[in-house]
C-alpha positions in Angstrom: 8.9 -4.9 2.5 9.0 -8.1 -1.2 8.9 -11.0 1.5 6.4 -9.1 3.2 4.3 -7.7 0.7 5.3 -8.7 -2.7 5.8 -12.4 -2.0 2.5 -13.7 -0.3 0.6 -11.2 -2.8 1.9 -12.4 -6.4 1.6 -16.3 -4.7 -1.5 -16.1 -3.1 -2.7 -14.5 -6.6 -1.6 -17.4 -8.2 -3.3 -19.8 -6.0 -6.2 -18.1 -6.1 -6.9 -16.1 -9.4 -10.1 -14.8 -9.4 -9.3 -12.4 -6.0 -7.6 -10.3 -8.5 -10.5 -8.4 -9.7 -11.9 -7.7 -5.7 -8.2 -6.4 -4.9 -8.2 -3.9 -7.8 -11.1 -1.9 -6.3 -10.3 -1.8 -2.7 -6.6 -1.3 -3.3 -7.8 1.8 -5.0 -9.8 3.2 -3.1 -7.7 2.9 0.1 -4.5 4.1 -1.7 -6.9 7.2 -2.4 -7.8 7.5 1.2 -4.5 6.9 2.0 -3.0 9.4 -0.2 -5.4 12.3 1.0 -3.9 11.6 4.2 0.1 11.2 4.0 -0.5 14.7 1.4 -2.5 16.2 4.9 -0.5 15.2 7.6 3.2 16.1 6.0 1.3 19.8 4.6 0.3 20.3 8.0 3.4 19.1 9.5 1.6 15.9 11.8 4.4 14.3 10.4 7.9 14.7 9.0 10.7 13.0 7.0 14.3 15.0 7.8 17.5 13.6 6.8 18.8 11.9 3.8 18.2 8.2 5.0 15.4 7.5 2.4 15.5 5.3 -0.8 14.0 8.0 -2.5 11.3 11.0 -2.7 8.7 11.0 -3.7 6.5 14.8 -4.8 2.8 14.7 -5.3 1.3 18.5 -5.5 4.4 20.1 -3.2 4.0 17.9 -1.0 7.5 15.2 -0.3 7.8 12.1 1.8 9.7 9.1 1.2 8.9 6.9 -1.7 8.6 3.6 1.2 5.8 5.8 2.6 4.1 5.6 -0.8 5.2 1.6 -1.5 3.5 1.0 1.9 0.3 2.7 0.2 0.2 0.1 -2.7 1.3 -2.9 -1.4 -0.2 -3.0 2.0 -3.5 -3.2 1.1 -3.3 -6.1 -1.8 -1.1 -7.9 0.6 -3.5 -7.6 3.4 -6.7 -9.0 1.5 -4.9 -11.5 0.1 -3.4 -13.2 4.0 -7.1 -12.5 4.7 -8.7 -14.1 1.7 -6.3 -17.0 1.7 -6.3 -17.8 5.9 -9.5 -16.6 7.2 -12.6 -16.0 4.5 -14.2 -19.0 3.8 -13.6 -18.0 -0.3 -17.7 -16.9 -1.4 
């Protein structure tokens, strides 16, 4: 996760400093949507996580899921936005 998400985000934010404000609002929006989907899907047994092969477990309002899922929700959107802005956007 560090190589795929955190490192590119930090490097691109360092090079494009004006991007941080845009990323905060978009990341917060998609994090809220993602956490709602995660909590709903796990509580309705649309998907589930068995075993103990996870780094850790997060529990939010009585719903337990792996910390990897939570980290995905936190780091994926900023990384996608940074990579898009760096490679595809016209930087306006």
